[in-house]
MARLUM-738619 format. One record per residue (C-alpha): residue number from 1; z, x, y. Coordinates in steps of 0.001 Angstrom, whole numbers. Example, Ala and Ser with C-alpha at 12.3 -4.5 7.8 and 13.67 -1.06 7.14 Angstrom:
! residues 2
<r><num>1</num><zz>7800</zz><xx>12300</xx><yy>-4500</yy></r>
<r><num>2</num><zz>7140</zz><xx>13670</xx><yy>-1060</yy></r>
! end
This chain:
! residues 319
<r><num>1</num><zz>-12150</zz><xx>-8770</xx><yy>381</yy></r>
<r><num>2</num><zz>-12663</zz><xx>-8832</xx><yy>4116</yy></r>
<r><num>3</num><zz>-15868</zz><xx>-10909</xx><yy>3975</yy></r>
<r><num>4</num><zz>-14134</zz><xx>-13601</xx><yy>1927</yy></r>
<r><num>5</num><zz>-11151</zz><xx>-13675</xx><yy>4245</yy></r>
<r><num>6</num><zz>-13338</zz><xx>-13921</xx><yy>7325</yy></r>
<r><num>7</num><zz>-15048</zz><xx>-16895</xx><yy>5696</yy></r>
<r><num>8</num><zz>-11699</zz><xx>-18628</xx><yy>5365</yy></r>
<r><num>9</num><zz>-10937</zz><xx>-17932</xx><yy>8993</yy></r>
<r><num>10</num><zz>-14026</zz><xx>-19313</xx><yy>10722</yy></r>
<r><num>11</num><zz>-12212</zz><xx>-22423</xx><yy>11835</yy></r>
<r><num>12</num><zz>-8784</zz><xx>-20820</xx><yy>12142</yy></r>
<r><num>13</num><zz>-9914</zz><xx>-18016</xx><yy>14401</yy></r>
<r><num>14</num><zz>-12071</zz><xx>-20360</xx><yy>16478</yy></r>
<r><num>15</num><zz>-9072</zz><xx>-22392</xx><yy>17543</yy></r>
<r><num>16</num><zz>-6198</zz><xx>-19959</xx><yy>16856</yy></r>
<r><num>17</num><zz>-3565</zz><xx>-22607</xx><yy>16466</yy></r>
<r><num>18</num><zz>-494</zz><xx>-20453</xx><yy>16638</yy></r>
<r><num>19</num><zz>2831</zz><xx>-21909</xx><yy>15659</yy></r>
<r><num>20</num><zz>4053</zz><xx>-25342</xx><yy>14731</yy></r>
<r><num>21</num><zz>7219</zz><xx>-27181</xx><yy>15612</yy></r>
<r><num>22</num><zz>9823</zz><xx>-26783</xx><yy>18307</yy></r>
<r><num>23</num><zz>11343</zz><xx>-23626</xx><yy>16858</yy></r>
<r><num>24</num><zz>8490</zz><xx>-21490</xx><yy>18261</yy></r>
<r><num>25</num><zz>8663</zz><xx>-19790</xx><yy>21615</yy></r>
<r><num>26</num><zz>5928</zz><xx>-20496</xx><yy>24162</yy></r>
<r><num>27</num><zz>3393</zz><xx>-17823</xx><yy>24955</yy></r>
<r><num>28</num><zz>2182</zz><xx>-17185</xx><yy>28501</yy></r>
<r><num>29</num><zz>-983</zz><xx>-19267</xx><yy>27983</yy></r>
<r><num>30</num><zz>980</zz><xx>-22327</xx><yy>26881</yy></r>
<r><num>31</num><zz>218</zz><xx>-21959</xx><yy>23158</yy></r>
<r><num>32</num><zz>2991</zz><xx>-21627</xx><yy>20643</yy></r>
<r><num>33</num><zz>4098</zz><xx>-18130</xx><yy>19749</yy></r>
<r><num>34</num><zz>4234</zz><xx>-17308</xx><yy>16049</yy></r>
<r><num>35</num><zz>7408</zz><xx>-15615</xx><yy>14813</yy></r>
<r><num>36</num><zz>7163</zz><xx>-13375</xx><yy>11752</yy></r>
<r><num>37</num><zz>9820</zz><xx>-11890</xx><yy>9506</yy></r>
<r><num>38</num><zz>8654</zz><xx>-9016</xx><yy>7317</yy></r>
<r><num>39</num><zz>10645</zz><xx>-7340</xx><yy>4547</yy></r>
<r><num>40</num><zz>9350</zz><xx>-4293</xx><yy>2657</yy></r>
<r><num>41</num><zz>10812</zz><xx>-2034</xx><yy>24</yy></r>
<r><num>42</num><zz>11172</zz><xx>1105</xx><yy>2131</yy></r>
<r><num>43</num><zz>10432</zz><xx>2466</xx><yy>5575</yy></r>
<r><num>44</num><zz>11167</zz><xx>6047</xx><yy>4518</yy></r>
<r><num>45</num><zz>7767</zz><xx>5970</xx><yy>2827</yy></r>
<r><num>46</num><zz>5273</zz><xx>7014</xx><yy>5549</yy></r>
<r><num>47</num><zz>2716</zz><xx>4574</xx><yy>4167</yy></r>
<r><num>48</num><zz>4889</zz><xx>1543</xx><yy>4855</yy></r>
<r><num>49</num><zz>6244</zz><xx>2876</xx><yy>8124</yy></r>
<r><num>50</num><zz>2654</zz><xx>3223</xx><yy>9350</yy></r>
<r><num>51</num><zz>1691</zz><xx>-255</xx><yy>8161</yy></r>
<r><num>52</num><zz>4651</zz><xx>-1919</xx><yy>9872</yy></r>
<r><num>53</num><zz>4159</zz><xx>-114</xx><yy>13167</yy></r>
<r><num>54</num><zz>481</zz><xx>-1095</xx><yy>13313</yy></r>
<r><num>55</num><zz>1205</zz><xx>-4686</xx><yy>12330</yy></r>
<r><num>56</num><zz>3861</zz><xx>-4944</xx><yy>15040</yy></r>
<r><num>57</num><zz>1377</zz><xx>-3651</xx><yy>17604</yy></r>
<r><num>58</num><zz>-1275</zz><xx>-6175</xx><yy>16542</yy></r>
<r><num>59</num><zz>1137</zz><xx>-9125</xx><yy>16417</yy></r>
<r><num>60</num><zz>2447</zz><xx>-8370</xx><yy>19898</yy></r>
<r><num>61</num><zz>-1103</zz><xx>-7965</xx><yy>21219</yy></r>
<r><num>62</num><zz>-1877</zz><xx>-11438</xx><yy>19887</yy></r>
<r><num>63</num><zz>1174</zz><xx>-12945</xx><yy>21598</yy></r>
<r><num>64</num><zz>3405</zz><xx>-13192</xx><yy>18546</yy></r>
<r><num>65</num><zz>6659</zz><xx>-11514</xx><yy>17581</yy></r>
<r><num>66</num><zz>7758</zz><xx>-9750</xx><yy>14413</yy></r>
<r><num>67</num><zz>10980</zz><xx>-8403</xx><yy>12968</yy></r>
<r><num>68</num><zz>10332</zz><xx>-5985</xx><yy>10116</yy></r>
<r><num>69</num><zz>13088</zz><xx>-4621</xx><yy>7890</yy></r>
<r><num>70</num><zz>13432</zz><xx>-2562</xx><yy>4704</yy></r>
<r><num>71</num><zz>15505</zz><xx>-3589</xx><yy>1707</yy></r>
<r><num>72</num><zz>15613</zz><xx>-55</xx><yy>261</yy></r>
<r><num>73</num><zz>14369</zz><xx>-1419</xx><yy>-3091</yy></r>
<r><num>74</num><zz>17520</zz><xx>-3568</xx><yy>-3378</yy></r>
<r><num>75</num><zz>16680</zz><xx>-7151</xx><yy>-4337</yy></r>
<r><num>76</num><zz>20067</zz><xx>-8519</xx><yy>-3236</yy></r>
<r><num>77</num><zz>19547</zz><xx>-7018</xx><yy>203</yy></r>
<r><num>78</num><zz>16034</zz><xx>-8453</xx><yy>329</yy></r>
<r><num>79</num><zz>17296</zz><xx>-11936</xx><yy>-558</yy></r>
<r><num>80</num><zz>19807</zz><xx>-11685</xx><yy>2300</yy></r>
<r><num>81</num><zz>16971</zz><xx>-10670</xx><yy>4630</yy></r>
<r><num>82</num><zz>14939</zz><xx>-13725</xx><yy>3564</yy></r>
<r><num>83</num><zz>17949</zz><xx>-15954</xx><yy>4162</yy></r>
<r><num>84</num><zz>18362</zz><xx>-14421</xx><yy>7619</yy></r>
<r><num>85</num><zz>14701</zz><xx>-15113</xx><yy>8376</yy></r>
<r><num>86</num><zz>15208</zz><xx>-18750</xx><yy>7359</yy></r>
<r><num>87</num><zz>18282</zz><xx>-19054</xx><yy>9578</yy></r>
<r><num>88</num><zz>16473</zz><xx>-17513</xx><yy>12543</yy></r>
<r><num>89</num><zz>13604</zz><xx>-19991</xx><yy>12228</yy></r>
<r><num>90</num><zz>10602</zz><xx>-17733</xx><yy>11655</yy></r>
<r><num>91</num><zz>7214</zz><xx>-19309</xx><yy>11010</yy></r>
<r><num>92</num><zz>5905</zz><xx>-16811</xx><yy>8468</yy></r>
<r><num>93</num><zz>7596</zz><xx>-14420</xx><yy>6042</yy></r>
<r><num>94</num><zz>5632</zz><xx>-11378</xx><yy>4870</yy></r>
<r><num>95</num><zz>7206</zz><xx>-9846</xx><yy>1782</yy></r>
<r><num>96</num><zz>6600</zz><xx>-6743</xx><yy>-296</yy></r>
<r><num>97</num><zz>9062</zz><xx>-7636</xx><yy>-3060</yy></r>
<r><num>98</num><zz>11539</zz><xx>-5238</xx><yy>-4599</yy></r>
<r><num>99</num><zz>11862</zz><xx>-7566</xx><yy>-7593</yy></r>
<r><num>100</num><zz>9157</zz><xx>-10262</xx><yy>-7774</yy></r>
<r><num>101</num><zz>11143</zz><xx>-12598</xx><yy>-10005</yy></r>
<r><num>102</num><zz>14376</zz><xx>-11978</xx><yy>-8116</yy></r>
<r><num>103</num><zz>13073</zz><xx>-13221</xx><yy>-4749</yy></r>
<r><num>104</num><zz>11369</zz><xx>-16403</xx><yy>-5969</yy></r>
<r><num>105</num><zz>14285</zz><xx>-18805</xx><yy>-5363</yy></r>
<r><num>106</num><zz>14910</zz><xx>-17534</xx><yy>-1840</yy></r>
<r><num>107</num><zz>11208</zz><xx>-17916</xx><yy>-1036</yy></r>
<r><num>108</num><zz>11247</zz><xx>-21421</xx><yy>-2493</yy></r>
<r><num>109</num><zz>14007</zz><xx>-22252</xx><yy>-11</yy></r>
<r><num>110</num><zz>11952</zz><xx>-20715</xx><yy>2800</yy></r>
<r><num>111</num><zz>8918</zz><xx>-22848</xx><yy>1983</yy></r>
<r><num>112</num><zz>11086</zz><xx>-25954</xx><yy>1655</yy></r>
<r><num>113</num><zz>12157</zz><xx>-25375</xx><yy>5258</yy></r>
<r><num>114</num><zz>8526</zz><xx>-25222</xx><yy>6410</yy></r>
<r><num>115</num><zz>8072</zz><xx>-21440</xx><yy>6489</yy></r>
<r><num>116</num><zz>4796</zz><xx>-20003</xx><yy>5221</yy></r>
<r><num>117</num><zz>4966</zz><xx>-17020</xx><yy>2848</yy></r>
<r><num>118</num><zz>2507</zz><xx>-14137</xx><yy>2574</yy></r>
<r><num>119</num><zz>3114</zz><xx>-11987</xx><yy>-515</yy></r>
<r><num>120</num><zz>1961</zz><xx>-8366</xx><yy>-375</yy></r>
<r><num>121</num><zz>956</zz><xx>-6760</xx><yy>-3710</yy></r>
<r><num>122</num><zz>2506</zz><xx>-9431</xx><yy>-5992</yy></r>
<r><num>123</num><zz>1117</zz><xx>-12864</xx><yy>-6819</yy></r>
<r><num>124</num><zz>4399</zz><xx>-14676</xx><yy>-6270</yy></r>
<r><num>125</num><zz>4731</zz><xx>-18303</xx><yy>-7337</yy></r>
<r><num>126</num><zz>6438</zz><xx>-19233</xx><yy>-4066</yy></r>
<r><num>127</num><zz>3820</zz><xx>-17795</xx><yy>-1744</yy></r>
<r><num>128</num><zz>1068</zz><xx>-19511</xx><yy>212</yy></r>
<r><num>129</num><zz>-1161</zz><xx>-16430</xx><yy>180</yy></r>
<r><num>130</num><zz>-1080</zz><xx>-13328</xx><yy>-1995</yy></r>
<r><num>131</num><zz>-2756</zz><xx>-10119</xx><yy>-762</yy></r>
<r><num>132</num><zz>-3391</zz><xx>-8214</xx><yy>-3949</yy></r>
<r><num>133</num><zz>-4583</zz><xx>-4943</xx><yy>-5424</yy></r>
<r><num>134</num><zz>-6108</zz><xx>-4566</xx><yy>-8873</yy></r>
<r><num>135</num><zz>-3728</zz><xx>-1713</xx><yy>-9580</yy></r>
<r><num>136</num><zz>-5242</zz><xx>-622</xx><yy>-12869</yy></r>
<r><num>137</num><zz>-8622</zz><xx>-380</xx><yy>-11146</yy></r>
<r><num>138</num><zz>-7092</zz><xx>1559</xx><yy>-8241</yy></r>
<r><num>139</num><zz>-5496</zz><xx>3993</xx><yy>-10672</yy></r>
<r><num>140</num><zz>-8782</zz><xx>4285</xx><yy>-12529</yy></r>
<r><num>141</num><zz>-10522</zz><xx>5163</xx><yy>-9247</yy></r>
<r><num>142</num><zz>-7998</zz><xx>7975</xx><yy>-8670</yy></r>
<r><num>143</num><zz>-8459</zz><xx>9251</xx><yy>-12207</yy></r>
<r><num>144</num><zz>-12237</zz><xx>8943</xx><yy>-11970</yy></r>
<r><num>145</num><zz>-12350</zz><xx>11308</xx><yy>-8983</yy></r>
<r><num>146</num><zz>-9941</zz><xx>13694</xx><yy>-10701</yy></r>
<r><num>147</num><zz>-12118</zz><xx>13682</xx><yy>-13833</yy></r>
<r><num>148</num><zz>-15205</zz><xx>14430</xx><yy>-11761</yy></r>
<r><num>149</num><zz>-13343</zz><xx>17405</xx><yy>-10219</yy></r>
<r><num>150</num><zz>-12342</zz><xx>18621</xx><yy>-13672</yy></r>
<r><num>151</num><zz>-15879</zz><xx>18391</xx><yy>-14982</yy></r>
<r><num>152</num><zz>-17532</zz><xx>19967</xx><yy>-11937</yy></r>
<r><num>153</num><zz>-14966</zz><xx>22585</xx><yy>-10886</yy></r>
<r><num>154</num><zz>-13160</zz><xx>23406</xx><yy>-14127</yy></r>
<r><num>155</num><zz>-15821</zz><xx>23087</xx><yy>-16799</yy></r>
<r><num>156</num><zz>-14316</zz><xx>19885</xx><yy>-18185</yy></r>
<r><num>157</num><zz>-11025</zz><xx>21450</xx><yy>-19256</yy></r>
<r><num>158</num><zz>-7806</zz><xx>21497</xx><yy>-17245</yy></r>
<r><num>159</num><zz>-4079</zz><xx>20882</xx><yy>-17371</yy></r>
<r><num>160</num><zz>-3207</zz><xx>17706</xx><yy>-15461</yy></r>
<r><num>161</num><zz>46</zz><xx>16341</xx><yy>-14041</yy></r>
<r><num>162</num><zz>567</zz><xx>12699</xx><yy>-13092</yy></r>
<r><num>163</num><zz>3107</zz><xx>11533</xx><yy>-10525</yy></r>
<r><num>164</num><zz>3703</zz><xx>7895</xx><yy>-11342</yy></r>
<r><num>165</num><zz>6361</zz><xx>5266</xx><yy>-10634</yy></r>
<r><num>166</num><zz>6882</zz><xx>3053</xx><yy>-13714</yy></r>
<r><num>167</num><zz>9944</zz><xx>1418</xx><yy>-12156</yy></r>
<r><num>168</num><zz>7584</zz><xx>-1075</xx><yy>-10482</yy></r>
<r><num>169</num><zz>5179</zz><xx>-3012</xx><yy>-12732</yy></r>
<r><num>170</num><zz>2295</zz><xx>-2752</xx><yy>-10255</yy></r>
<r><num>171</num><zz>2678</zz><xx>1033</xx><yy>-10067</yy></r>
<r><num>172</num><zz>3024</zz><xx>1265</xx><yy>-13833</yy></r>
<r><num>173</num><zz>-415</zz><xx>-379</xx><yy>-13992</yy></r>
<r><num>174</num><zz>-1740</zz><xx>2141</xx><yy>-11473</yy></r>
<r><num>175</num><zz>-398</zz><xx>5066</xx><yy>-13490</yy></r>
<r><num>176</num><zz>-1966</zz><xx>3633</xx><yy>-16640</yy></r>
<r><num>177</num><zz>-5299</zz><xx>3395</xx><yy>-14834</yy></r>
<r><num>178</num><zz>-5126</zz><xx>7077</xx><yy>-13865</yy></r>
<r><num>179</num><zz>-4414</zz><xx>8073</xx><yy>-17443</yy></r>
<r><num>180</num><zz>-7156</zz><xx>5859</xx><yy>-18888</yy></r>
<r><num>181</num><zz>-9803</zz><xx>7344</xx><yy>-16576</yy></r>
<r><num>182</num><zz>-8905</zz><xx>10951</xx><yy>-17334</yy></r>
<r><num>183</num><zz>-8790</zz><xx>10358</xx><yy>-21096</yy></r>
<r><num>184</num><zz>-12175</zz><xx>8636</xx><yy>-21026</yy></r>
<r><num>185</num><zz>-14050</zz><xx>10675</xx><yy>-18435</yy></r>
<r><num>186</num><zz>-12561</zz><xx>14163</xx><yy>-18966</yy></r>
<r><num>187</num><zz>-11684</zz><xx>14094</xx><yy>-22672</yy></r>
<r><num>188</num><zz>-11078</zz><xx>17841</xx><yy>-22879</yy></r>
<r><num>189</num><zz>-8470</zz><xx>17779</xx><yy>-20123</yy></r>
<r><num>190</num><zz>-4830</zz><xx>17749</xx><yy>-21162</yy></r>
<r><num>191</num><zz>-2154</zz><xx>15682</xx><yy>-19425</yy></r>
<r><num>192</num><zz>794</zz><xx>18062</xx><yy>-19718</yy></r>
<r><num>193</num><zz>3347</zz><xx>16296</xx><yy>-17502</yy></r>
<r><num>194</num><zz>4168</zz><xx>12864</xx><yy>-16112</yy></r>
<r><num>195</num><zz>7030</zz><xx>12307</xx><yy>-13703</yy></r>
<r><num>196</num><zz>8210</zz><xx>9641</xx><yy>-11288</yy></r>
<r><num>197</num><zz>7760</zz><xx>10275</xx><yy>-7551</yy></r>
<r><num>198</num><zz>7463</zz><xx>7653</xx><yy>-4828</yy></r>
<r><num>199</num><zz>8002</zz><xx>9742</xx><yy>-1695</yy></r>
<r><num>200</num><zz>7458</zz><xx>13252</xx><yy>-354</yy></r>
<r><num>201</num><zz>10908</zz><xx>14541</xx><yy>-1252</yy></r>
<r><num>202</num><zz>10540</zz><xx>13428</xx><yy>-4867</yy></r>
<r><num>203</num><zz>6987</zz><xx>14785</xx><yy>-4988</yy></r>
<r><num>204</num><zz>8160</zz><xx>18244</xx><yy>-3927</yy></r>
<r><num>205</num><zz>11044</zz><xx>18304</xx><yy>-6397</yy></r>
<r><num>206</num><zz>9056</zz><xx>16969</xx><yy>-9356</yy></r>
<r><num>207</num><zz>6120</zz><xx>19312</xx><yy>-8819</yy></r>
<r><num>208</num><zz>8419</zz><xx>22323</xx><yy>-8513</yy></r>
<r><num>209</num><zz>9738</zz><xx>21487</xx><yy>-11973</yy></r>
<r><num>210</num><zz>6260</zz><xx>20827</xx><yy>-13351</yy></r>
<r><num>211</num><zz>4885</zz><xx>24114</xx><yy>-12020</yy></r>
<r><num>212</num><zz>7791</zz><xx>25999</xx><yy>-13589</yy></r>
<r><num>213</num><zz>7102</zz><xx>24473</xx><yy>-17015</yy></r>
<r><num>214</num><zz>3326</zz><xx>24275</xx><yy>-16679</yy></r>
<r><num>215</num><zz>2114</zz><xx>27034</xx><yy>-14342</yy></r>
<r><num>216</num><zz>-1542</zz><xx>26399</xx><yy>-15234</yy></r>
<r><num>217</num><zz>-1690</zz><xx>22863</xx><yy>-13846</yy></r>
<r><num>218</num><zz>-4857</zz><xx>22598</xx><yy>-11761</yy></r>
<r><num>219</num><zz>-5058</zz><xx>18861</xx><yy>-11149</yy></r>
<r><num>220</num><zz>-2387</zz><xx>16457</xx><yy>-9902</yy></r>
<r><num>221</num><zz>-2855</zz><xx>12687</xx><yy>-9727</yy></r>
<r><num>222</num><zz>-381</zz><xx>10599</xx><yy>-7766</yy></r>
<r><num>223</num><zz>5</zz><xx>6831</xx><yy>-7540</yy></r>
<r><num>224</num><zz>703</zz><xx>7120</xx><yy>-3807</yy></r>
<r><num>225</num><zz>611</zz><xx>9206</xx><yy>-658</yy></r>
<r><num>226</num><zz>4275</zz><xx>10170</xx><yy>-706</yy></r>
<r><num>227</num><zz>3972</zz><xx>11920</xx><yy>-4056</yy></r>
<r><num>228</num><zz>671</zz><xx>13560</xx><yy>-3168</yy></r>
<r><num>229</num><zz>2008</zz><xx>15041</xx><yy>82</yy></r>
<r><num>230</num><zz>5038</zz><xx>16354</xx><yy>-1815</yy></r>
<r><num>231</num><zz>2774</zz><xx>17844</xx><yy>-4486</yy></r>
<r><num>232</num><zz>697</zz><xx>19507</xx><yy>-1784</yy></r>
<r><num>233</num><zz>3776</zz><xx>21059</xx><yy>-157</yy></r>
<r><num>234</num><zz>5034</zz><xx>22282</xx><yy>-3522</yy></r>
<r><num>235</num><zz>1622</zz><xx>23738</xx><yy>-4374</yy></r>
<r><num>236</num><zz>1480</zz><xx>25591</xx><yy>-1053</yy></r>
<r><num>237</num><zz>4964</zz><xx>27026</xx><yy>-1574</yy></r>
<r><num>238</num><zz>4031</zz><xx>28159</xx><yy>-5081</yy></r>
<r><num>239</num><zz>737</zz><xx>29725</xx><yy>-3991</yy></r>
<r><num>240</num><zz>-1272</zz><xx>27298</xx><yy>-6116</yy></r>
<r><num>241</num><zz>-3884</zz><xx>26254</xx><yy>-3546</yy></r>
<r><num>242</num><zz>-7211</zz><xx>27590</xx><yy>-4787</yy></r>
<r><num>243</num><zz>-10777</zz><xx>26322</xx><yy>-4587</yy></r>
<r><num>244</num><zz>-10446</zz><xx>24668</xx><yy>-8005</yy></r>
<r><num>245</num><zz>-6988</zz><xx>23098</xx><yy>-7476</yy></r>
<r><num>246</num><zz>-6998</zz><xx>19413</xx><yy>-6590</yy></r>
<r><num>247</num><zz>-4635</zz><xx>16531</xx><yy>-5818</yy></r>
<r><num>248</num><zz>-5934</zz><xx>12954</xx><yy>-6062</yy></r>
<r><num>249</num><zz>-4042</zz><xx>9885</xx><yy>-4905</yy></r>
<r><num>250</num><zz>-4007</zz><xx>6618</xx><yy>-2962</yy></r>
<r><num>251</num><zz>-2794</zz><xx>5402</xx><yy>462</yy></r>
<r><num>252</num><zz>-4691</zz><xx>7767</xx><yy>2797</yy></r>
<r><num>253</num><zz>-1636</zz><xx>8463</xx><yy>4935</yy></r>
<r><num>254</num><zz>-2066</zz><xx>10671</xx><yy>7974</yy></r>
<r><num>255</num><zz>-234</zz><xx>13609</xx><yy>6294</yy></r>
<r><num>256</num><zz>-2639</zz><xx>13339</xx><yy>3349</yy></r>
<r><num>257</num><zz>-5653</zz><xx>13262</xx><yy>5632</yy></r>
<r><num>258</num><zz>-4403</zz><xx>16206</xx><yy>7686</yy></r>
<r><num>259</num><zz>-3944</zz><xx>18262</xx><yy>4509</yy></r>
<r><num>260</num><zz>-7448</zz><xx>17309</xx><yy>3397</yy></r>
<r><num>261</num><zz>-8930</zz><xx>18238</xx><yy>6759</yy></r>
<r><num>262</num><zz>-7170</zz><xx>21618</xx><yy>6552</yy></r>
<r><num>263</num><zz>-8680</zz><xx>22307</xx><yy>3093</yy></r>
<r><num>264</num><zz>-5300</zz><xx>22227</xx><yy>1383</yy></r>
<r><num>265</num><zz>-4705</zz><xx>20758</xx><yy>-2074</yy></r>
<r><num>266</num><zz>-5476</zz><xx>17081</xx><yy>-1427</yy></r>
<r><num>267</num><zz>-9130</zz><xx>16437</xx><yy>-2302</yy></r>
<r><num>268</num><zz>-9340</zz><xx>12635</xx><yy>-2416</yy></r>
<r><num>269</num><zz>-7147</zz><xx>9684</xx><yy>-1515</yy></r>
<r><num>270</num><zz>-8062</zz><xx>6019</xx><yy>-1685</yy></r>
<r><num>271</num><zz>-7508</zz><xx>3887</xx><yy>1367</yy></r>
<r><num>272</num><zz>-6992</zz><xx>256</xx><yy>441</yy></r>
<r><num>273</num><zz>-8634</zz><xx>-1994</xx><yy>3073</yy></r>
<r><num>274</num><zz>-9057</zz><xx>812</xx><yy>5601</yy></r>
<r><num>275</num><zz>-7008</zz><xx>2283</xx><yy>8424</yy></r>
<r><num>276</num><zz>-3588</zz><xx>982</xx><yy>9452</yy></r>
<r><num>277</num><zz>-5352</zz><xx>-792</xx><yy>12303</yy></r>
<r><num>278</num><zz>-7708</zz><xx>-2499</xx><yy>9836</yy></r>
<r><num>279</num><zz>-4739</zz><xx>-3573</xx><yy>7728</yy></r>
<r><num>280</num><zz>-2906</zz><xx>-4946</xx><yy>10753</yy></r>
<r><num>281</num><zz>-5934</zz><xx>-7039</xx><yy>11737</yy></r>
<r><num>282</num><zz>-6226</zz><xx>-8406</xx><yy>8185</yy></r>
<r><num>283</num><zz>-2541</zz><xx>-9367</xx><yy>8217</yy></r>
<r><num>284</num><zz>-2924</zz><xx>-11140</xx><yy>11565</yy></r>
<r><num>285</num><zz>-5963</zz><xx>-13045</xx><yy>10270</yy></r>
<r><num>286</num><zz>-3978</zz><xx>-14233</xx><yy>7249</yy></r>
<r><num>287</num><zz>-1037</zz><xx>-15235</xx><yy>9435</yy></r>
<r><num>288</num><zz>-3459</zz><xx>-17166</xx><yy>11666</yy></r>
<r><num>289</num><zz>-4923</zz><xx>-18873</xx><yy>8612</yy></r>
<r><num>290</num><zz>-1463</zz><xx>-19912</xx><yy>7425</yy></r>
<r><num>291</num><zz>-566</zz><xx>-21233</xx><yy>10870</yy></r>
<r><num>292</num><zz>-3873</zz><xx>-23049</xx><yy>11433</yy></r>
<r><num>293</num><zz>-3136</zz><xx>-25815</xx><yy>8957</yy></r>
<r><num>294</num><zz>-6636</zz><xx>-25460</xx><yy>7518</yy></r>
<r><num>295</num><zz>-7063</zz><xx>-25739</xx><yy>3724</yy></r>
<r><num>296</num><zz>-6834</zz><xx>-22423</xx><yy>1891</yy></r>
<r><num>297</num><zz>-9743</zz><xx>-22031</xx><yy>-522</yy></r>
<r><num>298</num><zz>-7963</zz><xx>-19539</xx><yy>-2746</yy></r>
<r><num>299</num><zz>-4431</zz><xx>-18205</xx><yy>-2743</yy></r>
<r><num>300</num><zz>-5390</zz><xx>-14790</xx><yy>-4107</yy></r>
<r><num>301</num><zz>-7157</zz><xx>-12277</xx><yy>-1857</yy></r>
<r><num>302</num><zz>-8082</zz><xx>-8918</xx><yy>-3392</yy></r>
<r><num>303</num><zz>-8377</zz><xx>-5815</xx><yy>-1269</yy></r>
<r><num>304</num><zz>-11200</zz><xx>-3272</xx><yy>-999</yy></r>
<r><num>305</num><zz>-10948</zz><xx>374</xx><yy>-2184</yy></r>
<r><num>306</num><zz>-12445</zz><xx>3141</xx><yy>-44</yy></r>
<r><num>307</num><zz>-12253</zz><xx>6732</xx><yy>-1397</yy></r>
<r><num>308</num><zz>-11634</zz><xx>9272</xx><yy>1372</yy></r>
<r><num>309</num><zz>-12774</zz><xx>12867</xx><yy>839</yy></r>
<r><num>310</num><zz>-13452</zz><xx>15827</xx><yy>3078</yy></r>
<r><num>311</num><zz>-16882</zz><xx>14297</xx><yy>3778</yy></r>
<r><num>312</num><zz>-15544</zz><xx>11174</xx><yy>5512</yy></r>
<r><num>313</num><zz>-11973</zz><xx>12138</xx><yy>6454</yy></r>
<r><num>314</num><zz>-12812</zz><xx>12131</xx><yy>10155</yy></r>
<r><num>315</num><zz>-13471</zz><xx>8382</xx><yy>9936</yy></r>
<r><num>316</num><zz>-9784</zz><xx>7814</xx><yy>9138</yy></r>
<r><num>317</num><zz>-7824</zz><xx>10753</xx><yy>10517</yy></r>
<r><num>318</num><zz>-5755</zz><xx>9738</xx><yy>13518</yy></r>
<r><num>319</num><zz>-6633</zz><xx>6045</xx><yy>13150</yy></r>
! end
């Protein structure tokens, strides 16, 4: 939570001790310049592309430097990227792991060389801080809003499709949370299809197939913004957008928010932490904490969920 993190940073942000050791470059004001290496699963996902661009902007504004790369969900490639970060002498590695267990040894080597590690989404053993989501709870929040739609717009009965991604344990948890909420809160709804979709292309293809087999689907729940945008495009092409049709998801990407603003199929998406700018500032605060040398009260920092609907979309659109 942001309030907890800010509490940890009272001393760190007061002094902003950036960098340690001769490997850092000097900033214009004479302080040391922090160097960050960041590896994520994919940059073809608009969610992660947006995060990385905003983080780069914030890091540069604070006088640091960052090199962000994608491993394309390939753990061997990600290990090589970590090794390259070690060789180049970065101060902090930010990692969204393709395979949490697979990257542990490489991160152990990074920490042994004095590099701090910030894990994103997974509580890795060889990390100094872990920025986490309660993924079952996030999925439950998605399903809760879908169930409310079913009960209020569809009389409690509807055919539902879920776009999940069980290939990753954290997203399997999220998909389970969606299912649990719908079963509990809209017991007369029927989940008629579940399919894997992580990006827009997969979302379009999977929903085309689902609509062909289940033309009466009125509610779609997606674990992420890529799948929800794809579902929205597929629904538009199939003429499915009606006042009682709804897509519910997470990420609050700009394409999702634009569709919501235009009264298309997306009715709710959960932003985790806030806008990309908010996320970038949180990341910089955690990097500053790691670099400050101050004691870390707790390794695990859980993020805040903020549902975005048509009522508050303007607070996040374009930001």
